[in-house]
Structures are given as C-alpha cells and as structure tokens.
C-alpha positions as CSV (number, residue, x, y, z in Angstrom):
1,M,27.3,-0.4,-27.0
2,S,24.1,-0.9,-25.3
3,W,25.0,0.2,-21.9
4,I,26.3,3.5,-23.1
5,V,22.9,4.2,-24.8
6,D,20.9,2.7,-21.9
7,L,23.2,5.2,-19.3
8,Q,22.5,8.1,-21.7
9,R,18.8,7.4,-21.6
10,L,17.8,7.6,-17.9
11,L,20.2,10.3,-17.3
12,R,18.0,12.1,-19.4
13,E,14.9,11.6,-17.3
14,Q,16.3,10.6,-13.9
15,P,18.8,10.2,-11.3
16,C,20.6,6.7,-11.8
17,V,23.4,4.6,-10.4
18,L,26.1,3.1,-12.6
19,V,27.2,-0.4,-11.3
20,T,30.1,-1.8,-13.1
21,L,31.7,-5.3,-12.0
22,N,35.2,-4.4,-12.2
23,L,37.4,-7.1,-10.7
24,I,37.4,-10.6,-10.7
25,S,38.7,-13.3,-8.8
26,G,37.8,-16.9,-9.7
27,S,34.8,-17.5,-11.2
28,A,31.9,-15.2,-11.6
29,P,28.5,-15.1,-13.5
30,R,29.6,-12.2,-15.8
31,D,32.6,-10.8,-17.4
32,S,34.8,-8.0,-16.2
33,G,33.0,-4.6,-17.2
34,S,29.5,-6.1,-17.2
35,R,27.6,-3.1,-16.2
36,M,24.2,-2.7,-15.0
37,M,21.9,1.3,-14.3
38,V,19.6,1.1,-11.3
39,T,16.7,3.8,-11.0
40,A,14.2,4.1,-8.8
41,G,11.9,2.1,-10.7
42,E,14.1,0.6,-13.2
43,V,17.3,-1.9,-13.9
44,A,19.3,-2.0,-17.2
45,G,22.0,-4.2,-17.8
46,S,23.4,-7.1,-15.6
47,I,26.3,-7.8,-13.9
48,G,25.0,-11.8,-13.6
49,G,21.7,-11.9,-12.0
50,G,21.0,-13.8,-8.9
51,N,21.6,-12.6,-5.1
52,L,24.6,-10.7,-6.4
53,E,22.3,-8.6,-8.2
54,Y,19.5,-8.4,-6.1
55,Q,21.9,-6.9,-3.4
56,A,23.2,-4.4,-5.6
57,T,20.1,-3.1,-6.6
58,K,19.1,-2.5,-3.0
59,M,22.6,-0.8,-2.5
60,A,22.6,1.2,-5.5
61,R,19.1,2.5,-4.5
62,G,20.2,3.2,-1.2
63,L,23.0,5.5,-2.5
64,M,20.8,7.0,-4.7
65,L,19.0,8.3,-1.8
66,N,21.7,9.0,0.5
67,K,24.7,10.3,-1.8
68,Q,24.9,13.3,-3.9
69,A,25.5,13.3,-7.6
70,G,29.4,12.5,-8.1
71,Y,29.6,9.9,-4.7
72,Q,31.4,6.4,-5.6
73,E,31.8,3.5,-3.7
74,K,33.9,0.0,-4.6
75,K,32.6,-3.0,-2.4
76,L,33.7,-6.4,-2.5
77,Y,31.3,-9.3,-2.8
78,G,32.3,-13.2,-1.9
79,L,29.8,-15.1,-4.0
80,G,30.2,-18.7,-2.1
81,P,28.6,-18.5,1.6
82,A,28.1,-14.7,1.9
83,L,25.4,-14.6,-1.3
84,N,24.8,-18.3,-1.6
85,Q,25.9,-18.3,-5.2
86,C,27.4,-21.4,-6.6
87,C,29.9,-19.7,-8.9
88,G,32.2,-19.3,-5.8
89,G,34.5,-16.6,-6.9
90,A,34.4,-12.4,-5.5
91,V,34.2,-10.0,-7.2
92,A,34.4,-5.8,-6.8
93,L,31.5,-3.9,-7.9
94,L,31.8,0.0,-8.1
95,Y,29.1,2.1,-7.5
96,E,28.7,5.5,-9.4
97,V,25.6,8.0,-8.7
98,F,24.6,10.4,-11.4
99,D,21.9,12.9,-11.2
100,G,19.7,13.4,-14.4
101,S,22.2,15.1,-16.5
102,L,24.8,13.6,-19.0
103,P,28.2,13.8,-17.8
104,P,30.9,15.3,-20.4
105,W,32.8,11.6,-20.3
106,L,29.5,10.0,-21.1
107,E,29.1,12.2,-24.4
108,E,32.9,12.3,-25.5
109,L,32.5,8.5,-25.1
110,Q,29.7,8.3,-27.4
111,L,31.1,10.2,-30.0
112,A,34.7,8.3,-29.8
113,F,33.0,4.8,-29.9
114,E,30.3,5.9,-33.0
115,S,33.7,7.0,-34.9
116,G,35.2,4.0,-35.0
117,R,38.1,4.9,-33.3
118,P,39.7,2.9,-30.8
119,V,38.9,4.7,-27.2
120,V,39.5,3.6,-23.6
121,L,37.8,4.8,-20.8
122,A,40.0,5.2,-17.5
123,S,37.8,5.3,-14.2
124,C,39.9,6.3,-10.8
125,A,37.6,4.1,-8.1
126,G,39.9,5.3,-5.0
127,T,38.6,8.9,-4.7
128,P,34.9,9.7,-3.1
129,A,34.3,11.2,-6.5
130,S,33.6,9.9,-9.6
131,H,36.4,10.4,-11.8
132,K,36.4,9.2,-15.7
133,M,38.9,9.9,-18.6
134,V,38.1,8.9,-22.1
135,I,41.5,8.1,-24.4
136,T,41.5,8.2,-28.1
137,P,45.0,8.1,-30.0
138,E,44.4,11.5,-30.4
139,N,44.0,13.1,-27.3
140,G,46.4,11.2,-25.2
141,V,45.9,11.4,-21.1
142,D,46.0,13.6,-18.8
143,R,49.1,13.5,-17.0
144,S,48.2,13.9,-13.7
145,V,47.3,10.2,-13.4
146,P,49.7,7.7,-12.4
147,N,52.1,7.1,-15.1
148,E,51.2,3.1,-15.3
149,V,47.7,4.1,-15.8
150,S,48.8,6.5,-18.7
151,A,50.8,3.8,-20.3
152,A,48.7,0.9,-20.2
153,A,45.7,3.3,-21.3
154,L,48.1,4.1,-24.5
155,A,48.7,0.6,-25.0
156,L,45.3,-0.5,-25.0
157,V,44.6,2.2,-27.9
158,Q,47.4,1.3,-29.9
159,R,46.7,-2.4,-29.6
160,P,43.2,-2.6,-29.3
161,G,42.9,-6.1,-30.9
162,D,45.0,-8.1,-27.9
163,G,42.3,-7.5,-25.4
164,P,39.8,-5.4,-23.8
165,M,41.3,-4.6,-20.3
166,V,44.4,-4.1,-18.7
167,T,46.1,-6.9,-16.2
168,V,46.9,-6.0,-12.8
169,E,50.8,-6.3,-13.5
170,E,50.1,-3.7,-16.1
171,L,48.7,-0.9,-13.5
172,G,51.1,-2.1,-11.0
173,A,50.9,0.1,-7.7
174,S,47.7,1.9,-9.3
175,A,45.5,-1.5,-9.8
176,E,43.9,-1.1,-6.7
177,T,42.3,2.0,-7.2
178,W,42.4,2.1,-11.6
179,W,40.2,0.5,-14.0
180,V,41.5,0.5,-17.8
181,E,38.9,-0.8,-20.3
182,L,39.0,-0.9,-24.3
183,I,35.3,0.3,-25.4
184,R,34.7,-2.0,-28.4
185,E,31.6,-2.9,-30.5
186,E,30.5,-6.6,-28.7
187,R,27.7,-7.3,-31.4
188,K,28.9,-8.9,-34.7
189,P,27.7,-7.3,-37.6
190,V,24.7,-9.3,-39.4
191,M,22.7,-8.4,-42.6
192,L,19.7,-10.1,-42.9
193,F,18.2,-10.1,-46.5
194,G,14.1,-10.4,-46.4
195,A,11.4,-9.2,-43.6
196,G,8.7,-12.2,-44.8
197,H,7.5,-14.5,-42.2
198,V,10.8,-16.1,-41.4
199,G,12.5,-12.8,-41.6
200,Q,10.1,-11.2,-38.8
201,A,11.0,-14.6,-36.7
202,V,14.7,-14.3,-37.3
203,A,15.0,-10.7,-36.3
204,S,12.8,-11.2,-33.0
205,A,15.4,-14.5,-32.3
206,L,18.9,-12.3,-32.8
207,S,17.9,-8.8,-31.4
208,P,18.7,-10.1,-27.7
209,L,21.8,-11.5,-29.1
210,P,25.1,-10.0,-29.1
211,F,24.8,-9.2,-33.2
212,S,24.2,-5.9,-34.6
213,L,21.4,-6.4,-37.7
214,T,20.7,-4.4,-40.8
215,W,17.9,-5.6,-42.3
216,V,16.9,-5.3,-45.8
217,D,13.7,-5.6,-47.8
218,S,12.6,-3.9,-50.7
219,R,8.9,-4.0,-49.9
220,A,6.8,-1.5,-47.7
221,A,5.3,-1.7,-44.5
222,V,6.9,-4.7,-43.8
223,F,9.2,-3.7,-40.7
224,P,7.4,-3.2,-37.5
225,T,7.2,0.6,-36.3
226,D,9.6,-0.2,-32.8
227,L,12.5,-1.8,-33.3
228,P,15.6,-2.5,-30.8
229,A,18.6,0.0,-30.8
230,N,20.7,-2.7,-32.5
231,I,18.4,-3.2,-35.4
232,R,18.8,-0.8,-38.7
233,A,15.6,-1.3,-41.0
234,V,16.4,-0.6,-44.5
235,R,14.0,-0.4,-47.3
236,T,15.4,0.1,-50.2
237,S,15.2,-1.0,-54.0
238,T,18.5,-1.9,-54.7
239,P,19.5,-4.4,-51.8
240,L,22.7,-5.4,-53.3
241,D,24.4,-2.0,-52.6
242,L,23.9,-3.1,-48.8
243,V,26.5,-5.9,-49.3
244,A,29.1,-3.8,-50.5
245,E,28.8,-1.3,-47.8
246,A,29.1,-4.7,-45.5
247,P,31.7,-3.9,-43.0
248,P,34.2,-7.2,-42.8
249,G,33.7,-10.1,-40.9
250,S,29.6,-9.6,-41.4
251,I,27.4,-12.2,-41.4
252,F,24.9,-12.6,-44.0
253,I,21.7,-14.3,-44.1
254,V,19.4,-14.7,-47.4
255,M,15.7,-15.2,-47.6
256,T,14.2,-12.9,-49.8
257,H,10.8,-13.3,-51.7
258,S,13.0,-14.2,-54.7
259,H,15.0,-16.9,-55.8
260,E,16.7,-14.8,-58.5
261,L,17.7,-12.3,-56.0
262,D,18.8,-14.5,-53.2
263,E,21.1,-15.5,-56.1
264,D,22.5,-12.5,-56.9
265,I,22.6,-11.5,-53.0
266,C,24.8,-14.8,-52.5
267,F,26.8,-13.7,-55.5
268,E,27.9,-10.6,-54.7
269,V,28.7,-11.8,-51.1
270,L,31.0,-15.0,-52.4
271,R,33.1,-12.2,-54.2
272,R,34.1,-10.9,-50.9
273,D,36.9,-12.4,-49.0
274,D,36.2,-10.6,-45.9
275,F,32.7,-12.3,-44.7
276,A,32.3,-14.4,-41.7
277,W,29.2,-16.5,-42.5
278,L,26.7,-16.8,-45.4
279,G,23.2,-18.7,-45.0
280,L,20.3,-19.2,-47.3
281,I,17.0,-20.5,-46.2
282,G,16.1,-23.2,-48.6
283,S,16.8,-27.3,-49.0
284,A,19.9,-29.1,-50.1
285,T,17.9,-29.1,-53.8
286,K,18.2,-25.4,-53.9
287,R,21.6,-25.2,-52.3
288,S,22.9,-27.2,-55.3
289,R,21.3,-25.6,-57.7
290,F,22.2,-22.2,-56.8
291,V,26.3,-23.7,-56.5
292,H,25.7,-25.0,-60.1
293,R,24.7,-21.3,-61.1
294,L,26.8,-19.6,-59.1
295,E,30.1,-21.5,-60.7
296,Q,28.6,-20.8,-64.1
297,R,28.9,-17.6,-62.9
298,G,32.7,-17.3,-62.0
299,I,32.2,-18.4,-58.4
300,K,35.1,-21.2,-57.3
301,P,34.4,-24.4,-55.9
302,E,36.5,-23.8,-52.7
303,K,34.6,-20.4,-52.0
304,L,31.2,-22.1,-52.6
305,D,31.7,-24.4,-49.8
306,S,30.8,-21.4,-47.3
307,L,27.7,-21.3,-48.4
308,V,25.7,-22.7,-45.6
309,C,22.2,-24.3,-46.7
310,P,19.7,-25.3,-45.6
311,I,20.2,-22.9,-42.3
312,G,19.5,-24.2,-38.7
313,L,20.9,-26.8,-36.6
314,A,20.3,-30.3,-38.1
315,G,18.6,-31.3,-34.3
316,I,16.2,-28.8,-34.5
317,R,13.2,-29.8,-36.8
318,G,10.3,-27.9,-37.9
319,K,9.2,-25.5,-40.8
320,Q,7.3,-22.9,-38.5
321,P,9.0,-19.5,-38.7
322,A,9.8,-19.1,-35.3
323,T,11.8,-22.9,-34.9
324,I,13.8,-21.7,-37.9
325,A,14.7,-18.6,-36.3
326,L,15.8,-20.5,-33.3
327,S,17.4,-23.0,-35.1
328,L,19.4,-20.5,-37.0
329,A,20.2,-18.4,-33.8
330,A,21.9,-21.4,-32.1
331,Q,23.6,-22.4,-35.1
332,M,25.2,-18.6,-35.2
333,M,25.5,-18.8,-31.9
334,T,27.9,-22.0,-32.0
335,D,29.6,-21.3,-35.4
336,Q,30.6,-17.7,-34.2
337,K,31.5,-18.4,-30.8
338,E,35.2,-16.9,-30.1
C-alpha cells in the first residue's frame, strides 16, 4: 500500500505529519481512509485536493512546528460554504505528528501486509497522543481497548472480503474515538509482457493508476533504471513461467517482440480459470489467426471469447505508442471498475 511506503520513506529523513480522512458525511472528494503525508517541503498522497488539502497542509506544518512527536488532533471540516468546495459534505481529518523515526506499529504493519495476511489497523483518535494497534488473526487485540473495538477489528480480520472499514453501528459508543480499517492491496495485479516502444508507453501510463505491474521481457537493457514502487521489472528467458506465478485475478497484457511467444503466453493464460482479463496487441486479423491456432491446441471456444484483441477503446484512434497506451489504460479502468 503506497501510503505505508511513503510514510516510511519520509520518516527516515525528517519529521512528518500523517493526515487521515477518517469520517465522511455526505459527498466528499476521496474515500474514508485516504491519507497524505506532509513534511516541511513535501506532500505525498492526497485527501482530495482543493481548499481542503490546502488548509490541511497548512495546519499540518503548523503542528509540526509547534507540537511534540506523538501529538494528534482531530478536526471537522464542512466542504460547502466554509471551504468553498462543491462537494457539499463534511469530513473529519486526523492529524498525527511523527519525528524522524519509524514507529513500531508502522514496521509491524508493513510486515503483516507483505505477508499477505488480513491485517487491521485500529487508531484511537480521542487522546492527545497517537495510539495505534496492528491486528492480525494471529496476534489478536489488546484487551485494554473497548470490547466493541476488539470485536469489530477481529470481525474485519475474519471476513476481509466484506469491506475495508467498520460502521459506526459496529463500534457503538467508541465510534467517536476509534477508527478501525482493513489494510489491503488497492492495486490490481497486472502482468505486462513486452518492453518495446508500446510496452514502455503502457508501463508509463499505468504507473500512476491503481495497478501493481509485473513487467516481463527477455532482452537486456530495455527497462528504465528508475521505476516506481508499483512496477517490478523481470528480465527472464522463460517468460511463460511468470504466467503460472501470477496471482489469481491478474490482468494479462501481451505485446512481445514475437508472435510465436505472444501465442504461447495467451495459451498459458487461457488454460487458467482465475485470470481477470487478457489483452493482446494486434489487429482483428491477428486475433482470428490466434483463435484458430489456440483452438487447435485445445482451448475451448468459450474461453477464447475472453481474448481481447485489438486492445483499447474503439473511440480512441491512433497507432502512436502513447495513444495506444492511453486507449488501453482507459479500457482497463472501464473494464475493471467495481
């Protein structure tokens, strides 16, 4: 999760204020749980932009100058006349001041998150000092917290598919002081095969979007040296192995330098029953040829219906790499929306 990485990076170098949007009433520019990190010279993440973010950044830097590490403050904002934003709702922001060191809960959260286990972060917003707990199925909870908080946290851990946060009703009397949320990967896994001109443009287009990209090619020196945290470059002479290693629900994009390799990758993907989407660069003629060959190799016609080729939205025309990448990114955001 990007805010965990950003907060760790910033705290290794300087004091920082973590700003969390932790309550919404009515319309708001971002979801509950959105975060931004504010230092003296940098802002990472976002709670929605506009005047809300400007005022929050200003307040965070004031707290950084005037408050000790560990201090926290919760502040309510109306988004209508008070901030001159058209959303019209109201939000509560939780400000937490940190010095230039990593708090134990952050390292614990990172380890639990990387392990793939369900993990819940419980934050107490009703005390002068920041207080957080990392809850997994293995470690349970601190019994000093209210019973309804413990029960809600364990319920989220045990039913992680039901939602990222706990309702006010579940928290009962503790709703005003506790924030309990499931920490989970927000990015959909994408396997991009091919690092040619179009592959380069596609990786660039997808990098700021909610995808976790594994970028695969067999050639040397094709990957940029400075990749964002959500892109993992894999140089390998056996790219088919990466198809089997991809997690369930992965999106596959195939655009290698070899039509034969493209076909083999599509074959391996179509043999899986758990992929989310398969896109192949090329024309309708290429798709027709691939469908014929793949059917001869044993892929059922109903499975072949899921092979998307050409890729991209029909209304966006052009063969330049950047245009193809834009069209594909728009198609993926449309097809993959929840």
